[in-house]
N, C-alpha and C positions, 0 to 999 in steps of 0.2 A: 597523456592519456586524455581520451574524450571525456566527453558529459555525458554524468548518467543519464539515461530517459526512463521515468516510469510511465509504464502503461494501465496498471492497473493497481488498483488497491483492494482488495476484499476485507469485508470483516466479518467474523461470525463469535461465539460467546466463549471459543477455547482458544482461537487464535486469527493472526491477521498473514494473511499473503500479499505481499508485494511482486506484482512482475514490474522487471525493468529490463532494458538495454542496455550493453555495452562493449563498444566495437560492433555492431550489429549482433551482437549474441544473447538469444534471450534471457534471461535468471530469472528465478522463482527464488524470494527468500520468505519462509513464514518466522512468523513469533510466535512462540507459545507462552498461553500464563500458568503458573504455576498456582501453589495453592494459595499462597502469601500475595494474590493479584499482582504479583511481577510481571515483565516481560521478557523472555528469554528465546535471543538467535537461534536458529538450527545450525547443528554444527557444521553445513558447507559453508551457511555465512560466517562464523568465528572463525573460520580457516580464512578468510579472506585477508588482504591487508590491512591495517589501520589505515591506512589514505582509502581506500574502495571502502570500509564500513562508514568514514565518515563523509566522502560524499556521497554514498550513500542514504546518510541520515538527511545530510542538506537536501537533496534531489526529493523526498518523502517531502520532509517538510514544506518545500515549495509547491509541488502537484497539492499537497494538503490546503495552503493557505491560498489555490489560484481561485479565482471566482466562476463555478460554472453556471451556467443558466439551469435551472429545473424547472423543468413543465407540469407545470399541478397539475394533477390528475382531474377528469372531468368528475365532476359528481354528479350523479341523476338523481333530481328530485320528485321526490313519493309524485308531485301530480304529474310530471314529465312520462312516468310508465304506464 
């Protein structure tokens, strides 16, 4: 089985969207927040084999642990306006 590549993770107050690729095919996983503040995957992700779910979890952790350069937005001072 090929390596899973995370292409993007998007956060919102009620869901987390994970875009990923496996064998050149793109997939999207949604994690939904329940009322008890626990996160649950969508039915399509739950239908994946446990091996794929484990690799996806490891890929998400690795993606979040990467140090990405962050461009600080330029602030405009009052005197420069």
